[in-house]
N, C-alpha and C positions, 0 to 999 in steps of 0.2 A: 354414452347413448351413442350413438350416432345419426350425426346431424347429414341429409345425401337430398340434393335439387334435381329434380325436375319437371320441365315443363312447364312452368312457373310452379307447382306444385308439393307440398313439403309435408315430408314425413317422418318417425324416428322410428328406428328395429333396436332389435335388444341383442349387446353383441352376446350375449352368452348360450343361448341357442342358432343365432344367423336368421330366426326366424322373425318376417317382419312382422308388425304390433299395429298399434294406434293409425291412423292415419288421422293427420294435425294437419287447420291452414299455418299458414308463416306467423299467424304473432301467436296463435295457441303453442306453435313451437319457442316462440324465443319467446314466452312467461317462462316456461321450460326452465331454460336456459339464463335465466333473470332469478330464477327460484335455486339455482345452481351456485349462481353469481353470489346473488345473498346470504345463501347458507354459511360455504366453505370459500369465496374468497378467489380471486385472480386468474379465473379462463382468458383464454385472449376469444375475441370473434372477430374474422377478416369477412373481408366483400369484395366476396368473387368475379362480380361484374363489376367493381372500379378495378380492382385489382385489373387485370387482363383491358382494360378502359386504356389505359397509362402501358401499357406492356410494349415492348420496340421490337419485339422480332416476335409477331405474332405471326406469318404463314409459319414458323421452325415446327409454335407448339403453345398451347395455352398453357401459363401458370397455375399450378394445383397447392400448391401449400406456400410455408414460409420455414425459416429457421425456427427456431425454440424461443428467441426474443422477438420475430415478428417483422422486424428489420430488415429480412432479407430477402426480397423475393421474387424468384425467374425460373429462368427453364429446372423443369428433373434431372437431379443427375450434376449439378453447378455447382461451383467452390466461387469466393468471395474476399479476394482479402481485404481487412482494413483500415484506419487510419481516421483520426481526427483530432479537430483542432480547437486551443482552449480559447472561447474570444476571449477573453478578458487582456492576453497578451494585444492584439493589436483596439487596447486604447493607449491613447496618450498623453503626457504629464499636464497636456490639457483638458485629457477627459474627454475626447474626441476620437469616433473610432474612426482610424487610418484603412479609406477605404479598399485603396490599393496596394498598403502591405499585407492586407487579406486577397485580396484577386490571386497574389503575385504567391502568395501562400499554396494557394488554394492550386493555382498554376503548377509548383514545384511537385507538391503530391502529388497531383493526379501523375507526374511527369515520373514519380518512383515508384508507385506503387503498379502503373501501364511496364515498365521495367521487368516488375518482380512476378508478373504472373506464368513469363517464360522463366523465370527460376527457382518457381516457388515446385513443392512433389506434392504429387494428393493420390487419393485413398483405393483410385481404383481408375482405373482407363478409360472407363467411359464420361468420371467427374475431370477428369485432363483433357478429353479430346476439348467437354460442353466450355470448360471454360479458356481456354487455348482458339475457338470460335468464334467465341459471344466477350473475351473477355472481359466482363461483368469487376467494375471498380464498389469500395466502399468507404465513398471518404465523406464524413459530417463532422463532428461539433459539438464539445461542451462545454461549460459555464454559463448558459443564456442567460440561466437565474438569477446569478452572477450580475451577470452587463447589466441588464435590465436597473436589477438595484442603485446599482453605481452608481448608477445615470439616474437617478430616481423617478426610475419609470415603473408604475407599476403590471406585476406581470399580468396579471388577468385588468386587461387595457385594449380601448382600441387600440391605442398609442403605441402598447407594451405586443403587442402581435403583427402589430404593418412593421414596427421593429423586427421582430424575428423574423418574417415572408422574407422584405426584404432582405436578408444577412443569407438569407440560407438559400434565395435565387442567384443573389451573386457567386455561392459556396457553387451551385449545381450549375448554372449560367456559363462559369466562367469551365467548371469542369471539364464540359460536354466541349464548350471552344478550344481547350487545351486535347482534347481526343481528337476534336476538328484535326488540327493544327497535325495534329503526329497522324492523323489519316493521309494527310497533304506531302508529308516528307516520305513512308512510307507502305503507305496504304492501312486500308480500311481492317475493319475485324475480319473472317472469312465468312460467318452467318452475315453481311451485309447488308450483298446483292442483292438474295435473297426475303427480307425485309429491310427493300429502302421504304418503301410507303410507308409504313405503320412507323417507320423511324425520324421521319420529316416529321407525321400525324403529330407524334405524342413531341417532340421536342416544336414546333408550333403551338401544339396548346400548354405546355410550360410555360415559351414567350408572350403569350396569350394573357394569363394565368399574373402579369406584374400588373397590368390595368384594374388589379383587382388592389392592390396598395394602394391607402391613402396619405400622395407625396406631399401634402401639406402638414405631414405627424411627421417625419424622417424628413432627416438629412440630406441638401438638393442631392449630394454628388453617390450618394446611396442608395437615391432612390434613380437615376444616371446608372450608376455601375451595370443596374439590374436590370434594366434597359439593352445596356450594350449588348452585355453577355451574351443574351440567348438573342439577342439579332442580330450578332456578328458568330453564329454557335450554325444560327441555320441558314446564313446566306452563304457559309463557308463547306458546314455540311451536303448542302445543295452538289456542290460540283465535289471536293473530294472525299465526302464520305464520315461515317465517326469508325475512329476505333474501340470502343468501347461498346458495349449493348449498355449500362450500367455505366453511373458513376458515383453516383450519392445514395447514401441511406444513413438515419439517427439512433445509432446504436446506443446501446444503457452506458459506458465509457464506465463501467465502477468504479471496477480496478483502474485500470487507468489514468483514471479522472481523480487517484490518488493523487499517483507515479506525477499526474500536472499540478499537484497544489488547485484544487479549482472544488470551489466551493460550492458547485452546484454540478451536478453529474445530466450531460445528456443535454434533449429538452425539459427536464424537469429542473420547477422552480426551488428552494431548498426546504425544505423538509418541516424545517426548525432552526427558529435563531438561535434554539440552545441548544443542543446535543450531549448525550454521554456516551464515550467511546471505554468499554470494559478494560481493560487491565492486563495482561497474563501472567502479572501473582495477586490477581485477587483488586475488587477495589475496582472505582470508571475514576473518569475527570471528565470535568464540563467544557465543552466546546461555545465558543460564540459565535457565533457569523461574525470571520473577519469584512467582510464589503459592507459593515453597516455600518460606521464608520466613513470609511469614503462615500454612500449613497447621505448620509448628515450634513456632512462638508456639502454635498451636490445642490443640497439640499435651502444651504444659506444658515444653516447653525455653525454658532462660533465652537473652537476645540472645545471652552469650560464647558458648554452645554453638551456637545459630540460627549464629553468624561463622564456625567455627570444619568445623561440617556446611556449607553455603554455597560455605570456599571447597574443599572436599574433594571436591565437585560437579564445582566448577569447576577444577582440574586434575586429575583423575581421567576424569571423565564421564561419575560413577557417581553416586549416594545409598550405595550397595551398601559396608560398611567404614568410613563416616563414623565419627570420635570421637564415643560418649556416642552414639547412635544404636538405641533398644532392634530389639530383631528383631521385636515386634512394629508394629512401625510402619513398616516395609515397604512395606506393600503399597499404604499411600496414597499413593507416589508410583510404583506401578506407571506405565510409558507401553504406549504399542503395541512399540515398537521394543525388542530388548534392547540395551540400553548392549553397545559396546567390548570396556570393560572387567571387566563384570554379568556374572549369569545371571539373573535377574530379567527379565517381559514383562509382561503379560497376556495367559491365555490366551486362543486367540482365539473360544473360545464364551460370554469375558466378555461380547466384545464383544455375540453373538447374543442375551444375555439382555437387554445393558442392552437397543439394537431393542427387544428380547420387550415389556421395559416401560414403551416408549414406547409404542408403537407404539397401543396399543387409545383413545389420547385426541388423537391425528392425526388431519385428515382425508382427510391424500394420503398418502405416506408420508416413509422418510427416506432421505436421500440419507448413505451411511456409505460406509468399505470395511471389510472383515474382515480384518483384516490378519494372517496364516495364516505360521510363519516358514519359512525353506527348506527345512525339510526334512522337509513336514511332507509325505505320503501323495497318492494319489490319492483312495484309502480315506477318506483324510480330512477333501480337499474335499468328494463327496460327506456324507461324516455331517454339513461344513457346512452345507450344500442340504439337505438331507433336517431335521435340529430348525429350520433357519430357517419354513420352513413346517410341521412341529408347531406350534412355539412363534405361528404367526398373524403373520409379518409377511407384507406384498404385495409388498418385491420386497429383496434384498441386491448384494452387490458386491465379490467376494469378489480380494485381491492376494497371492499367496504371496513371500515376501519374493526374492530375484534371477531370479522367473522374468524381467525382462528384461535384457539387454543390458547397456542403461545407466537408472540412478534419481540421486538424490541423494544415498541415504540406505541403511544394507542395514544389515541384523542379519546375525552373528555363527553358523555353522551351529555350534557345537559339538560336528564330531564331526572336525575337518580337512579336511574334499572342501577339494580349492582355488579361490578362487574367484577371480574374473575384476579383472583391472584394472582398471577404473571401479565397480569394486563394492568392490573393498577401496582404493579413495581414496575412496571415498565414504564407506564408513565411520571411517576413520583419514585426516580431512585437515589437511594439512601448514599451521601458524595459518603465513601468512608476512609481516614485518615490515618495515613499508615507510615512511622517512621522508617524509614530506610538506612540502615546502618555504610557507611560506607568506609574504607580504608582510604587516610589523608596519607600522601607523599609529604616525609617532611624531607625536601632538596639541605642536601652541605651547605654554604657559601660559596660563593667565586672561588675564594682564600680561605685553604684550612692546611690544617696541621695535621699535618701524617703522623707512620712510624715507618718503617720497610727492613722488614728481618730474609738475611740471608743461609736457605737450608740445604742441606745434601742430604741424599736418602739411596744409599747401597751406590754413592757415586754417580749419583744424580740431579743436578746444581740446581738452585730456582730457587728464584724472592718473591719472597709475598710483602702487599703495600697495604697499610689499613688507613681510609682519610677516615682523620675524628673529627664531632664536630665541635663544640666550642668547650661544650660539660666533659669531654675526653673519652664518651663512647662510639665505638666506632662504627660507620655508617657507608663503608663501601667499600669492597678487595677489590683490587688486584695481581694477579697471578701471571708472572714470567720463569715458562719452562726451554725448553729447548731450540730449536730455532725458528725467526720469521714461517709462520707459512706451514710450519710442521702440525702435524694432527693432533696429537698433543697439547702444543700453543694454545691451537682454532681451542678442546675441548674444554681447555685453562679458561680460556677469553669469554669463553660462555661463562661456563660456571660460577665464576666468577662476579660476573654482569645481573646472572638471575640472583645473585647472593643480595649484592649491595643494593639494587632494586626492594629484595624483601626487608631487609631489615632499611631500609631507606619509610618502608610501607610498616615499619614498624613489629615482624616477629621480632623478638630476641636472639639475643645472639643463644645462651644457654639452649632454645632448641636446637638452634645449628651441632652445637658444641654435641648435646646429646644426643642429634642423630648417628652425625657423621666422625667421632674417636670410634675406634678401634674398628674402621670395615677394613680389609682385608683384599687386597691385589697386588697384583703388580706398576712399578719396583714399589717395593720394603729394602727395607733393612736398616743400617747402622746407618746413626744420622750425627754423632758427633756432640749432640744438647742433650747434656748431662738434667736437663728438663723434659725432654722426649725422648730419651735414648735410643728407642730402638722405634722404626716407626712402619707399620703393617702397612701401607700408604698413604701419597702424596694426599688424602682425604683425613686420614688417620692424623698426620703429621697435624697441618694447617690448623684441624678444631681443637684438635690439645692443647697446639703454641696458643694458639688463640685465646682458648677456656681458661689457662694459667695467664695470662696475658692481661689479658681484659676483664675478666670475670671474679677477679681478688684471689689474695691470699690462702681465702678459705673456701676459695674449690675447690673441693678435692679431687685427686689425682687415684681416689680409691678402688677398684674397679667391681661393678657386683653385673655378672657377667654382662651385657652390653654395653650399661649403661651408668654414665658417673650422676655423680650420689655427691650433695653437700655437708663435707665435717659438721659432725653438732658442737655446739657451741661448748657445749658438757664434757669431760674430760672422760671416756668412754672407757666400760673396765679394763678392757685387756691390757691400758696403761702403764695399770698395777703389777702388770704382770714380771717377772724380774729380767723378760728379754725385750729389747726394742721395740717400738711399734713401728712395722714397715708399710710404708706408704703402698708400695705400688711391688708385688712381686715383682723379681726380677723376670727379665727375658729368656731363654732358650738361644746358647751363642749358636746351633747347632739352625733348629728353623725360623727362629721371632715370636714365638707359640711363649703365652705367659703359662709360664710353671709355678707350680703350687708347693710349699709348705712337704719337706719331710723330715721329720725328725726335726734337727736342725739345719738343715741343711736344702736344696729343691728340687723337682723335679718335674719336669715337663710332661704332662702329659698327650702331646702331641705326639712326638716321635722316640720319648723314648727318653731323652737325657739329663744326663744330673749335672748339679753343680759343683763337682767332683767330689765328696765326701761320703755318699752313700749307693 
């Protein structure tokens, strides 16, 4: 369905054939939208009149729409770069919010974003032109929910809303003050002159909204900073203009919130005190909100009480019923979703009121979802939409719990309705314990025994040094050949290091002997070692020697293809024959290949050479 406004009347038309259908009143249309929301969840509602009343560039064009998340609202074919501050980073060791540090951060980031405007690339020429002419910015924050909880302030409370409003007022006021300072230095944006009146009107509206904050519920320095920012921004902007048509939005900060180690995203409260994260390899882990202990300490609980309460949350998934917790403190820990074993959650109007508290101090809008319980009615959804408009929001999105077939989390209905298998699984995930086997490195002692062996292969000399554990087994290998810095020296050093680590992580030496014995490549040749008279390669020599040296006298040198096999403990039938057992056929003097018996002598299958008698 497509909603169209004209002359105060509303109607809907089918987009299937483009023909106008039934004419509706605004209330009828609102009910249709509410019914769609109740059934499917999460369509956004934008309030056109409110959006354009707070528009700084009215003389250029009206605002028609927003980005999909609804926080960026400005001229068509324009773009905005976003940045968000982690509010918890401005809480000092004394638990107080550092207003001056926050103002300084807003000032710095606003300047950085302004610089980026000219350094960024844009998909079309028109978007690039509007972005350069009006230079909209998108400074915002994350972790508001965690900040309020850490201070022992309920999210859904007048005090919580005053804190949020004041912090947002400081952020936006400081951003516009910085914008005016930049304009004073290098000039306002191109689009300012034609829109000067609407610019100053909107700045004045922002500044007047500060009086709606109750100064008695927040620290004095925070309130004074909010008032000062807007007063200074208007005064300087009146003479110098503004460099940026917009400065702030409240984005969802979903991804960057994780990167900044935030417990909560954007303006949202925590979804739940206990959340479940799926593991890539299967199973899930349970995560308890990290702000809870800090909040409990702020509320006056002892470390012992905190430990008991956190253990209760970990075991039950809810703080309700925790030992020693006062009833009056429960509201501090209310979250968006009702826990499986609890009854409390933030009322959906608490979300709407929080958005209304900060909207007057945002250039754009707020990306936030109003979480409504599964048992809410269509009338409840209509009421949320209407109240959002009355309170001055620019946009709102509503999600009714359970309205989608599959969802990562769900709240209980409290009415005993039958829940889907997917939703039930999301509410009560089963913790799967997986045994993960990890290799353990067995390091050699700092002072260890070693064996050094000199070898020569076809005139190429080298040294093998094998470091030993206390039990005499090899734990590291060093191979020195040729000159330092040469290619072959570097390769042998790297190869020896990898073999050393493998031995220390438990790879049996026999595996390497089986794998690398009789590998053929140059250099190869006679060695002068009676146990390994001819080496087909450096690797062949090293591992055949190590096999003989460390795998014991019972390790056979009899060849079966390319694999080495253990000599049997019982006599072989061939030992009863009149001629002696040959443990290893001789190597061809011409090519070094392994010869095979030919009568009483040997023949090379590779080059045709013989041992001289056949």
